[in-house]
py3Dmol code that shows the C-alpha trace and the ligand (Angstrom):
import py3Dmol

protein = """\
ATOM      1  CA  MET A   1     -84.481 -55.587  -9.397  1.00  0.00           C
ATOM      2  CA  LYS A   2     -85.772 -57.851 -12.040  1.00  0.00           C
ATOM      3  CA  LEU A   3     -88.832 -60.087 -10.691  1.00  0.00           C
ATOM      4  CA  LEU A   4     -87.252 -63.499 -11.868  1.00  0.00           C
ATOM      5  CA  GLN A   5     -83.466 -62.636 -11.502  1.00  0.00           C
ATOM      6  CA  ASP A   6     -81.382 -65.828 -11.644  1.00  0.00           C
ATOM      7  CA  LYS A   7     -84.662 -68.283 -11.591  1.00  0.00           C
ATOM      8  CA  VAL A   8     -84.569 -71.141 -14.072  1.00  0.00           C
ATOM      9  CA  ALA A   9     -88.017 -71.582 -15.817  1.00  0.00           C
ATOM     10  CA  LEU A  10     -88.866 -74.582 -18.092  1.00  0.00           C
ATOM     11  CA  ILE A  11     -91.482 -73.626 -20.506  1.00  0.00           C
ATOM     12  CA  THR A  12     -93.154 -76.361 -22.784  1.00  0.00           C
ATOM     13  CA  GLY A  13     -94.363 -75.224 -26.444  1.00  0.00           C
ATOM     14  CA  ALA A  14     -92.454 -71.965 -26.610  1.00  0.00           C
ATOM     15  CA  SER A  15     -91.280 -72.283 -30.391  1.00  0.00           C
ATOM     16  CA  LYS A  16     -94.295 -69.603 -31.090  1.00  0.00           C
ATOM     17  CA  GLY A  17     -97.539 -68.027 -29.559  1.00  0.00           C
ATOM     18  CA  ILE A  18     -98.083 -67.544 -25.925  1.00  0.00           C
ATOM     19  CA  GLY A  19     -95.045 -69.836 -24.876  1.00  0.00           C
ATOM     20  CA  ARG A  20     -92.675 -67.609 -27.126  1.00  0.00           C
ATOM     21  CA  GLY A  21     -94.045 -64.650 -25.564  1.00  0.00           C
ATOM     22  CA  ILE A  22     -93.473 -66.125 -22.010  1.00  0.00           C
ATOM     23  CA  ALA A  23     -89.966 -67.083 -22.807  1.00  0.00           C
ATOM     24  CA  LEU A  24     -89.177 -63.450 -24.075  1.00  0.00           C
ATOM     25  CA  GLN A  25     -90.894 -61.649 -21.092  1.00  0.00           C
ATOM     26  CA  PHE A  26     -88.967 -64.048 -18.556  1.00  0.00           C
ATOM     27  CA  ALA A  27     -85.725 -63.353 -20.184  1.00  0.00           C
ATOM     28  CA  GLN A  28     -86.301 -59.549 -19.724  1.00  0.00           C
ATOM     29  CA  GLN A  29     -86.939 -60.320 -16.240  1.00  0.00           C
ATOM     30  CA  GLY A  30     -83.719 -62.161 -15.574  1.00  0.00           C
ATOM     31  CA  ALA A  31     -84.826 -65.705 -15.688  1.00  0.00           C
ATOM     32  CA  ASN A  32     -82.540 -68.395 -17.384  1.00  0.00           C
ATOM     33  CA  ILE A  33     -84.805 -70.240 -19.867  1.00  0.00           C
ATOM     34  CA  ALA A  34     -85.198 -73.888 -20.854  1.00  0.00           C
ATOM     35  CA  PHE A  35     -88.037 -74.304 -23.445  1.00  0.00           C
ATOM     36  CA  THR A  36     -89.434 -77.199 -25.768  1.00  0.00           C
ATOM     37  CA  TYR A  37     -90.801 -77.252 -29.270  1.00  0.00           C
ATOM     38  CA  LEU A  38     -92.004 -80.308 -31.187  1.00  0.00           C
ATOM     39  CA  SER A  39     -92.340 -79.470 -35.188  1.00  0.00           C
ATOM     40  CA  SER A  40     -91.251 -75.987 -35.242  1.00  0.00           C
ATOM     41  CA  VAL A  41     -87.494 -76.776 -35.070  1.00  0.00           C
ATOM     42  CA  ALA A  42     -86.109 -73.513 -36.950  1.00  0.00           C
ATOM     43  CA  GLN A  43     -88.299 -71.201 -34.821  1.00  0.00           C
ATOM     44  CA  GLY A  44     -87.313 -73.110 -31.759  1.00  0.00           C
ATOM     45  CA  GLU A  45     -83.595 -72.913 -32.498  1.00  0.00           C
ATOM     46  CA  ALA A  46     -83.837 -69.192 -33.585  1.00  0.00           C
ATOM     47  CA  LEU A  47     -85.424 -68.256 -30.085  1.00  0.00           C
ATOM     48  CA  VAL A  48     -82.265 -69.246 -28.070  1.00  0.00           C
ATOM     49  CA  ALA A  49     -80.136 -66.114 -29.650  1.00  0.00           C
ATOM     50  CA  GLU A  50     -83.091 -63.983 -29.268  1.00  0.00           C
ATOM     51  CA  LEU A  51     -83.247 -65.034 -25.385  1.00  0.00           C
ATOM     52  CA  GLU A  52     -79.337 -64.857 -24.924  1.00  0.00           C
ATOM     53  CA  ALA A  53     -79.533 -61.180 -26.199  1.00  0.00           C
ATOM     54  CA  TYR A  54     -80.892 -60.337 -22.565  1.00  0.00           C
ATOM     55  CA  GLY A  55     -77.882 -61.792 -20.833  1.00  0.00           C
ATOM     56  CA  VAL A  56     -79.367 -65.061 -19.628  1.00  0.00           C
ATOM     57  CA  LYS A  57     -78.568 -68.572 -20.199  1.00  0.00           C
ATOM     58  CA  ALA A  58     -81.413 -70.299 -22.584  1.00  0.00           C
ATOM     59  CA  LYS A  59     -81.509 -73.739 -23.939  1.00  0.00           C
ATOM     60  CA  GLY A  60     -84.194 -75.216 -26.381  1.00  0.00           C
ATOM     61  CA  TYR A  61     -85.166 -78.979 -26.303  1.00  0.00           C
ATOM     62  CA  GLN A  62     -87.157 -80.995 -28.928  1.00  0.00           C
ATOM     63  CA  SER A  63     -89.501 -82.926 -26.921  1.00  0.00           C
ATOM     64  CA  ASP A  64     -92.994 -84.350 -26.995  1.00  0.00           C
ATOM     65  CA  ALA A  65     -94.855 -83.190 -23.684  1.00  0.00           C
ATOM     66  CA  SER A  66     -97.230 -86.026 -24.340  1.00  0.00           C
ATOM     67  CA  ASP A  67     -94.755 -88.788 -24.116  1.00  0.00           C
ATOM     68  CA  ASN A  68     -93.971 -89.883 -20.596  1.00  0.00           C
ATOM     69  CA  LYS A  69     -90.386 -90.909 -21.354  1.00  0.00           C
ATOM     70  CA  GLN A  70     -89.473 -87.838 -23.349  1.00  0.00           C
ATOM     71  CA  ALA A  71     -90.811 -85.703 -20.489  1.00  0.00           C
ATOM     72  CA  GLU A  72     -88.996 -87.454 -17.836  1.00  0.00           C
ATOM     73  CA  ASP A  73     -85.544 -87.354 -20.129  1.00  0.00           C
ATOM     74  CA  LEU A  74     -86.403 -83.511 -20.480  1.00  0.00           C
ATOM     75  CA  ILE A  75     -86.613 -83.078 -16.698  1.00  0.00           C
ATOM     76  CA  ASN A  76     -83.513 -84.817 -16.151  1.00  0.00           C
ATOM     77  CA  ALA A  77     -81.828 -83.019 -18.872  1.00  0.00           C
ATOM     78  CA  VAL A  78     -82.841 -79.358 -17.599  1.00  0.00           C
ATOM     79  CA  ALA A  79     -81.987 -80.084 -14.110  1.00  0.00           C
ATOM     80  CA  ALA A  80     -78.476 -81.494 -15.237  1.00  0.00           C
ATOM     81  CA  ASP A  81     -77.858 -78.310 -17.638  1.00  0.00           C
ATOM     82  CA  PHE A  82     -79.179 -75.752 -15.315  1.00  0.00           C
ATOM     83  CA  GLY A  83     -78.570 -77.040 -11.851  1.00  0.00           C
ATOM     84  CA  ARG A  84     -82.369 -76.341 -10.754  1.00  0.00           C
ATOM     85  CA  ILE A  85     -85.508 -75.712 -12.106  1.00  0.00           C
ATOM     86  CA  ASP A  86     -87.558 -72.877 -10.177  1.00  0.00           C
ATOM     87  CA  VAL A  87     -90.560 -72.590 -12.484  1.00  0.00           C
ATOM     88  CA  LEU A  88     -92.447 -75.043 -14.656  1.00  0.00           C
ATOM     89  CA  ILE A  89     -95.024 -73.628 -17.223  1.00  0.00           C
ATOM     90  CA  ASN A  90     -97.143 -76.423 -18.798  1.00  0.00           C
ATOM     91  CA  ASN A  91     -98.034 -74.211 -22.097  1.00  0.00           C
ATOM     92  CA  ALA A  92     -97.801 -76.736 -25.076  1.00  0.00           C
ATOM     93  CA  GLY A  93    -101.369 -77.551 -26.495  1.00  0.00           C
ATOM     94  CA  ILE A  94    -103.372 -78.157 -29.562  1.00  0.00           C
ATOM     95  CA  THR A  95    -106.924 -77.919 -30.735  1.00  0.00           C
ATOM     96  CA  LYS A  96    -108.790 -80.355 -32.932  1.00  0.00           C
ATOM     97  CA  ASP A  97    -112.392 -78.906 -33.096  1.00  0.00           C
ATOM     98  CA  ASN A  98    -115.378 -80.521 -34.214  1.00  0.00           C
ATOM     99  CA  LEU A  99    -118.864 -80.714 -32.921  1.00  0.00           C
ATOM    100  CA  LEU A 100    -119.582 -83.779 -30.887  1.00  0.00           C
ATOM    101  CA  MET A 101    -121.662 -85.576 -33.387  1.00  0.00           C
ATOM    102  CA  ARG A 102    -118.757 -85.249 -35.786  1.00  0.00           C
ATOM    103  CA  MET A 103    -115.753 -85.698 -33.566  1.00  0.00           C
ATOM    104  CA  THR A 104    -113.695 -88.667 -33.993  1.00  0.00           C
ATOM    105  CA  GLU A 105    -111.918 -90.842 -31.455  1.00  0.00           C
ATOM    106  CA  GLU A 106    -108.705 -89.863 -32.581  1.00  0.00           C
ATOM    107  CA  GLN A 107    -109.576 -85.795 -32.227  1.00  0.00           C
ATOM    108  CA  TRP A 108    -110.693 -86.702 -28.717  1.00  0.00           C
ATOM    109  CA  ASP A 109    -107.612 -88.670 -27.644  1.00  0.00           C
ATOM    110  CA  GLU A 110    -105.324 -86.512 -29.492  1.00  0.00           C
ATOM    111  CA  VAL A 111    -106.113 -83.335 -27.479  1.00  0.00           C
ATOM    112  CA  ILE A 112    -106.405 -85.276 -24.004  1.00  0.00           C
ATOM    113  CA  ARG A 113    -103.020 -86.600 -24.684  1.00  0.00           C
ATOM    114  CA  ILE A 114    -101.414 -83.608 -25.735  1.00  0.00           C
ATOM    115  CA  ASN A 115    -103.017 -80.928 -23.548  1.00  0.00           C
ATOM    116  CA  LEU A 116    -103.719 -83.196 -20.310  1.00  0.00           C
ATOM    117  CA  LYS A 117    -101.646 -86.169 -20.281  1.00  0.00           C
ATOM    118  CA  SER A 118     -98.771 -84.020 -21.014  1.00  0.00           C
ATOM    119  CA  ILE A 119     -98.995 -82.103 -17.672  1.00  0.00           C
ATOM    120  CA  PHE A 120     -99.105 -85.185 -15.782  1.00  0.00           C
ATOM    121  CA  ASN A 121     -95.890 -86.122 -17.449  1.00  0.00           C
ATOM    122  CA  THR A 122     -93.828 -83.179 -17.032  1.00  0.00           C
ATOM    123  CA  THR A 123     -95.367 -82.167 -13.595  1.00  0.00           C
ATOM    124  CA  LYS A 124     -94.863 -85.833 -12.172  1.00  0.00           C
ATOM    125  CA  ALA A 125     -91.027 -85.810 -13.270  1.00  0.00           C
ATOM    126  CA  ILE A 126     -90.325 -82.280 -11.922  1.00  0.00           C
ATOM    127  CA  THR A 127     -91.881 -83.119  -8.420  1.00  0.00           C
ATOM    128  CA  LYS A 128     -88.903 -84.611  -7.101  1.00  0.00           C
ATOM    129  CA  VAL A 129     -86.734 -81.924  -8.197  1.00  0.00           C
ATOM    130  CA  MET A 130     -88.764 -79.274  -6.577  1.00  0.00           C
ATOM    131  CA  MET A 131     -89.410 -81.085  -3.491  1.00  0.00           C
ATOM    132  CA  LYS A 132     -85.688 -81.686  -2.978  1.00  0.00           C
ATOM    133  CA  GLN A 133     -85.061 -77.700  -3.579  1.00  0.00           C
ATOM    134  CA  ARG A 134     -88.413 -77.082  -1.201  1.00  0.00           C
ATOM    135  CA  SER A 135     -89.135 -74.542  -3.728  1.00  0.00           C
ATOM    136  CA  GLY A 136     -91.062 -74.175  -7.131  1.00  0.00           C
ATOM    137  CA  SER A 137     -93.952 -72.750  -9.029  1.00  0.00           C
ATOM    138  CA  ILE A 138     -95.779 -74.808 -11.303  1.00  0.00           C
ATOM    139  CA  ILE A 139     -98.206 -72.927 -13.779  1.00  0.00           C
ATOM    140  CA  ASN A 140    -100.570 -74.546 -16.029  1.00  0.00           C
ATOM    141  CA  ILE A 141    -101.966 -72.904 -19.073  1.00  0.00           C
ATOM    142  CA  THR A 142    -105.836 -73.704 -19.118  1.00  0.00           C
ATOM    143  CA  SER A 143    -108.447 -71.635 -20.853  1.00  0.00           C
ATOM    144  CA  VAL A 144    -111.792 -70.053 -20.161  1.00  0.00           C
ATOM    145  CA  VAL A 145    -113.048 -72.578 -22.389  1.00  0.00           C
ATOM    146  CA  GLY A 146    -112.231 -75.127 -19.405  1.00  0.00           C
ATOM    147  CA  VAL A 147    -114.387 -73.084 -16.894  1.00  0.00           C
ATOM    148  CA  LYS A 148    -117.259 -72.253 -19.527  1.00  0.00           C
ATOM    149  CA  GLY A 149    -117.274 -74.788 -22.133  1.00  0.00           C
ATOM    150  CA  ASN A 150    -117.546 -74.001 -25.744  1.00  0.00           C
ATOM    151  CA  ALA A 151    -119.547 -75.382 -28.598  1.00  0.00           C
ATOM    152  CA  GLY A 152    -117.325 -77.245 -30.884  1.00  0.00           C
ATOM    153  CA  GLN A 153    -114.581 -77.922 -28.357  1.00  0.00           C
ATOM    154  CA  ALA A 154    -115.888 -80.864 -26.015  1.00  0.00           C
ATOM    155  CA  ASN A 155    -112.527 -82.291 -26.277  1.00  0.00           C
ATOM    156  CA  TYR A 156    -110.597 -79.106 -25.580  1.00  0.00           C
ATOM    157  CA  ALA A 157    -112.823 -77.937 -22.991  1.00  0.00           C
ATOM    158  CA  ALA A 158    -112.572 -81.419 -21.139  1.00  0.00           C
ATOM    159  CA  SER A 159    -108.853 -81.170 -21.233  1.00  0.00           C
ATOM    160  CA  LYS A 160    -108.700 -77.742 -19.863  1.00  0.00           C
ATOM    161  CA  ALA A 161    -111.209 -78.462 -17.043  1.00  0.00           C
ATOM    162  CA  GLY A 162    -109.172 -81.342 -16.316  1.00  0.00           C
ATOM    163  CA  MET A 163    -106.291 -79.233 -15.955  1.00  0.00           C
ATOM    164  CA  ILE A 164    -107.783 -77.229 -13.270  1.00  0.00           C
ATOM    165  CA  GLY A 165    -108.618 -80.185 -11.286  1.00  0.00           C
ATOM    166  CA  PHE A 166    -104.975 -81.209 -11.517  1.00  0.00           C
ATOM    167  CA  THR A 167    -103.684 -77.836 -10.549  1.00  0.00           C
ATOM    168  CA  LYS A 168    -105.927 -77.884  -7.338  1.00  0.00           C
ATOM    169  CA  SER A 169    -104.658 -81.402  -6.511  1.00  0.00           C
ATOM    170  CA  VAL A 170    -101.100 -80.625  -7.027  1.00  0.00           C
ATOM    171  CA  ALA A 171    -101.353 -77.493  -4.864  1.00  0.00           C
ATOM    172  CA  LEU A 172    -102.866 -79.476  -2.001  1.00  0.00           C
ATOM    173  CA  GLU A 173    -100.076 -82.574  -2.307  1.00  0.00           C
ATOM    174  CA  LEU A 174     -96.980 -80.150  -2.624  1.00  0.00           C
ATOM    175  CA  GLY A 175     -98.090 -76.992  -0.617  1.00  0.00           C
ATOM    176  CA  SER A 176     -96.364 -78.441   2.544  1.00  0.00           C
ATOM    177  CA  ARG A 177     -93.324 -79.063   0.511  1.00  0.00           C
ATOM    178  CA  GLY A 178     -92.832 -75.495  -0.552  1.00  0.00           C
ATOM    179  CA  VAL A 179     -93.936 -76.022  -4.086  1.00  0.00           C
ATOM    180  CA  ARG A 180     -97.043 -74.107  -5.508  1.00  0.00           C
ATOM    181  CA  CYS A 181     -99.257 -74.703  -8.362  1.00  0.00           C
ATOM    182  CA  ASN A 182    -101.689 -72.409 -10.028  1.00  0.00           C
ATOM    183  CA  ALA A 183    -103.438 -72.049 -13.499  1.00  0.00           C
ATOM    184  CA  ILE A 184    -103.913 -69.266 -15.904  1.00  0.00           C
ATOM    185  CA  ALA A 185    -107.232 -69.089 -18.142  1.00  0.00           C
ATOM    186  CA  PRO A 186    -106.719 -67.092 -21.392  1.00  0.00           C
ATOM    187  CA  GLY A 187    -109.438 -65.931 -23.226  1.00  0.00           C
ATOM    188  CA  PHE A 188    -109.071 -64.958 -26.721  1.00  0.00           C
ATOM    189  CA  ILE A 189    -105.300 -64.420 -27.655  1.00  0.00           C
ATOM    190  CA  GLU A 190    -104.012 -63.544 -30.943  1.00  0.00           C
ATOM    191  CA  THR A 191    -101.743 -66.529 -32.142  1.00  0.00           C
ATOM    192  CA  GLU A 192    -101.321 -69.129 -34.744  1.00  0.00           C
ATOM    193  CA  MET A 193    -103.758 -71.387 -32.736  1.00  0.00           C
ATOM    194  CA  THR A 194    -106.705 -68.510 -32.902  1.00  0.00           C
ATOM    195  CA  GLY A 195    -105.823 -67.515 -36.492  1.00  0.00           C
ATOM    196  CA  LYS A 196    -107.343 -70.769 -37.806  1.00  0.00           C
ATOM    197  CA  LEU A 197    -110.801 -69.309 -36.397  1.00  0.00           C
ATOM    198  CA  ASN A 198    -113.513 -68.227 -38.882  1.00  0.00           C
ATOM    199  CA  GLU A 199    -113.710 -64.225 -38.966  1.00  0.00           C
ATOM    200  CA  ASP A 200    -117.367 -64.133 -37.969  1.00  0.00           C
ATOM    201  CA  VAL A 201    -116.478 -66.313 -34.782  1.00  0.00           C
ATOM    202  CA  VAL A 202    -113.645 -64.022 -33.933  1.00  0.00           C
ATOM    203  CA  LYS A 203    -116.079 -60.755 -34.240  1.00  0.00           C
ATOM    204  CA  GLY A 204    -118.546 -62.644 -31.950  1.00  0.00           C
ATOM    205  CA  TRP A 205    -116.057 -63.245 -29.503  1.00  0.00           C
ATOM    206  CA  LEU A 206    -114.749 -59.477 -29.539  1.00  0.00           C
ATOM    207  CA  ASN A 207    -118.180 -58.197 -29.203  1.00  0.00           C
ATOM    208  CA  THR A 208    -118.455 -59.947 -25.797  1.00  0.00           C
ATOM    209  CA  ILE A 209    -115.272 -58.770 -24.510  1.00  0.00           C
ATOM    210  CA  PRO A 210    -115.677 -56.015 -22.128  1.00  0.00           C
ATOM    211  CA  LEU A 211    -112.127 -54.693 -22.632  1.00  0.00           C
ATOM    212  CA  ARG A 212    -113.059 -54.626 -26.441  1.00  0.00           C
ATOM    213  CA  ARG A 213    -109.750 -56.162 -27.782  1.00  0.00           C
ATOM    214  CA  ALA A 214    -108.196 -59.719 -28.098  1.00  0.00           C
ATOM    215  CA  GLY A 215    -105.458 -60.621 -25.651  1.00  0.00           C
ATOM    216  CA  THR A 216    -101.671 -60.729 -26.570  1.00  0.00           C
ATOM    217  CA  PRO A 217     -99.083 -63.383 -25.490  1.00  0.00           C
ATOM    218  CA  ASP A 218     -97.551 -60.577 -23.485  1.00  0.00           C
ATOM    219  CA  ASP A 219    -100.784 -60.172 -21.444  1.00  0.00           C
ATOM    220  CA  VAL A 220    -100.495 -63.813 -20.480  1.00  0.00           C
ATOM    221  CA  ALA A 221     -96.801 -63.663 -19.780  1.00  0.00           C
ATOM    222  CA  ASN A 222     -97.482 -60.795 -17.311  1.00  0.00           C
ATOM    223  CA  ALA A 223     -99.860 -63.095 -15.244  1.00  0.00           C
ATOM    224  CA  CYS A 224     -97.082 -65.973 -15.663  1.00  0.00           C
ATOM    225  CA  ILE A 225     -94.326 -63.410 -14.227  1.00  0.00           C
ATOM    226  CA  PHE A 226     -96.665 -62.907 -11.146  1.00  0.00           C
ATOM    227  CA  PHE A 227     -97.153 -66.452 -10.382  1.00  0.00           C
ATOM    228  CA  ALA A 228     -93.420 -67.343 -10.924  1.00  0.00           C
ATOM    229  CA  SER A 229     -92.285 -64.563  -8.809  1.00  0.00           C
ATOM    230  CA  ASP A 230     -92.093 -64.123  -5.068  1.00  0.00           C
ATOM    231  CA  LEU A 231     -94.914 -61.731  -5.266  1.00  0.00           C
ATOM    232  CA  SER A 232     -97.305 -64.655  -4.962  1.00  0.00           C
ATOM    233  CA  SER A 233     -95.711 -66.585  -2.681  1.00  0.00           C
ATOM    234  CA  TYR A 234     -98.783 -67.240  -0.494  1.00  0.00           C
ATOM    235  CA  ILE A 235    -100.946 -68.083  -3.531  1.00  0.00           C
ATOM    236  CA  THR A 236    -101.462 -71.747  -4.523  1.00  0.00           C
ATOM    237  CA  GLY A 237    -104.374 -73.684  -6.306  1.00  0.00           C
ATOM    238  CA  GLN A 238    -105.770 -70.800  -7.957  1.00  0.00           C
ATOM    239  CA  THR A 239    -107.112 -70.280 -11.594  1.00  0.00           C
ATOM    240  CA  LEU A 240    -106.412 -66.516 -12.840  1.00  0.00           C
ATOM    241  CA  SER A 241    -108.475 -65.501 -16.088  1.00  0.00           C
ATOM    242  CA  VAL A 242    -106.701 -63.352 -18.419  1.00  0.00           C
ATOM    243  CA  CYS A 243    -109.569 -62.627 -20.890  1.00  0.00           C
ATOM    244  CA  GLY A 244    -110.430 -59.080 -20.912  1.00  0.00           C
ATOM    245  CA  GLY A 245    -113.265 -59.453 -18.628  1.00  0.00           C
ATOM    246  CA  MET A 246    -114.897 -62.199 -21.002  1.00  0.00           C
ATOM    247  CA  LEU A 247    -115.778 -64.639 -18.009  1.00  0.00           C
ATOM    248  CA  THR A 248    -117.333 -61.871 -15.995  1.00  0.00           C
TER     249      THR A 248
END
"""
ligand_1 = """\
48
NAP
P -99.809 -72.175 -30.606
O -99.257 -70.726 -31.575
O -100.313 -72.998 -31.710
O -98.387 -72.942 -30.112
C -98.572 -74.143 -29.333
C -97.181 -74.314 -28.969
O -97.328 -75.838 -28.400
C -96.003 -74.558 -30.136
O -94.962 -74.201 -29.679
C -95.874 -76.120 -30.327
O -94.711 -76.583 -31.028
C -96.359 -76.632 -28.924
N -96.662 -78.144 -28.989
C -97.679 -78.504 -29.304
N -97.775 -79.949 -29.048
C -96.777 -80.228 -28.402
C -96.236 -81.432 -27.910
N -96.844 -82.504 -27.966
N -94.989 -81.259 -27.110
C -94.740 -80.075 -26.884
N -94.838 -78.931 -27.505
C -96.038 -78.830 -28.308
O -100.775 -72.035 -29.619
P -100.994 -70.841 -28.602
O -102.281 -70.125 -28.770
O -99.735 -70.232 -28.304
O -101.332 -71.500 -27.245
C -100.584 -72.114 -26.010
C -101.342 -72.606 -24.963
O -102.308 -71.507 -24.473
C -102.116 -73.830 -25.512
O -102.025 -74.613 -24.031
C -103.417 -73.187 -25.505
O -104.510 -74.401 -25.471
C -103.637 -72.300 -24.668
N -104.614 -71.101 -24.975
C -104.499 -70.182 -25.947
C -105.351 -69.510 -26.138
C -105.370 -68.533 -27.417
O -106.441 -67.583 -27.461
N -104.350 -68.558 -28.162
C -106.833 -69.287 -25.263
C -106.457 -70.180 -24.320
C -105.762 -70.982 -23.939
P -94.305 -76.982 -32.296
O -95.005 -75.619 -33.183
O -92.963 -76.772 -32.414
O -95.008 -78.230 -32.674
"""
view = py3Dmol.view(width=600, height=400)
view.addModel(protein, "pdb")
view.setStyle({"model": 0}, {"cartoon": {"style": "trace"}})
view.addModel(ligand_1, "xyz")
view.setStyle({"model": 1}, {"stick": {}})
view.zoomTo()
view.show()
């Protein structure tokens, strides 16, 4: 029996990187997949066929998670197209790194809007769907940086720490309605986002990881399968680090 057979999962930002990895792993576990992309239109469209090859229903939506109206329209469209939504993965995110002294107001605002406001938008909109179902699992992709902080990422760390507080509050509000909310804090995962990092910074990070390797989108996807499936039915309000022991 597949762990997510016939569940409907909505994943934001799945045109590449971690989101794409989650979508592919979820499809292999039998989930029907709704996913979003923003600027990577061709990559988003190509993913539909890859997911359908696993025998599941898949549909991509071009939607900006940081726009409240677009997020609301997205949730309504997915609920109409798929009939229900069992899992929401708030994965869409960006970095705009700079030392605080040099950080512009735009860099601060954009990261908070795309990483943090977006999860308010999608989670608020999905609440009525999941409460009506009396079931649902919301998974927020935060970061070890939100727990530990990181020089040059004050905006990103603040957005990711905010996601953890949001996760706990949603878990407390919706637990009695059968809706769970957890966060996953990846460490250093090889994607386009980390591809931008300076080679020396990457080497430094790798040396501090007890498991001595970078993570992959599949490593994060496996943790998402756990939180999305009934294996975690008594777990809510938690943050699980997927970081090769980096935070230990
Ligand atoms: P990525 O390769 O840069 O992919 C980011 C995804 O988010 C893309 O699909 C992008 O879509 C989408 N996106 C960006 N802004 C969006 C918006 N406003 N609305 C909808 N989608 C949007 O990044 P990644 O490394 O996979 O990261 C995914 C998540 O994991 C992020 O939240 C990131 O903070 C978190 N994370 C990553 C790492 C890491 O080491 N990579 C570590 C910890 C946490 P388009 O390309 O279509 O615009």
